[in-house]
C-alpha positions, 0 to 999 in steps of 0.5 A: 427970736425963739418961740416955744410951744408946749402942747398936750394932746387930747382926744386922739383917735386910737390909731394916731395915739399908737403912732404918737406913743410909739414915736415918744417911746423911740424918741425918749429911748434915743435921748437916753441912748445919746445921754449914755454916749455923750456924758463925760464918763461914758463907757462908749463915747461917741461924737455928735455926727456918728451918734445922730446916724446911729440913732436914725438907724437904731430907732428909725428916726429921721435926721431932725429927730435924731439931732433933737435927741442928741441936742436934748441929751447934751442939754441935760449933761450941761444942766447937770454940770451947772447943777454940780457947781451950784450944789457944791457952792450950796453945801460949802456954805451950809458946812460953814454955817453949821460949823458956826452954829456948832461953836455956839451950841451948848446943849449936848443934843444940839451938838449931836444933831449939829455934828450929824448934819455937818457929817451929812453936808461934808459927805455931800460936799465931797461928792460934788467936789469929786464930780468937779475934780473928775468932770463927771456928773451925778446919775440921772434918773429919766422919769424922775427920782420920786417916780423911780422910788415909787416904782421900786416900792411897788406904788406904781406899776411898771407900765405907769413907770414906762409911761412916765419915762416915755411921755414926751418928744421934742420937735424943733422948727426952722425959720428957713423951712417955714417952721417944723417939718415934722410937727405942724400945729393946725 
């Protein structure tokens, strides 16, 4: 049995807040680093054990946090692979549907709009088919695509963007060790 607890820390003394912010920054950076070394088309691929050791020394994390970072990166990769399959299937059915609508359309404006939509869907379908053929995944933006766009447009500051990217950490427990050795809820 697994128990998952999501928590939000409120009213933390400033010295503890700085330590937690530092931990979240290092952990989030470790996840991104692990992701880039574990993704299918990685420039510098690494196996799990070597990567965990590197994360411990590079980001000053204990072995449990390093393993959690690699596990989180691997789970992002596997979920992206599943999404590629799902998106491919969705766009395949959308292309089929638009082709059927196009056969029935009579108005020039409607035909033009449907052809434009069909082109867009076919481009997306080809993109996801390419990922399936090559075993790759689309680009991942840590911190959220909408937040990234807001940062590029100047709607949020660089500091706000960094806070959105680095505002989480994950800490697994173990029943044999009576919970989590890093994080305790009191």
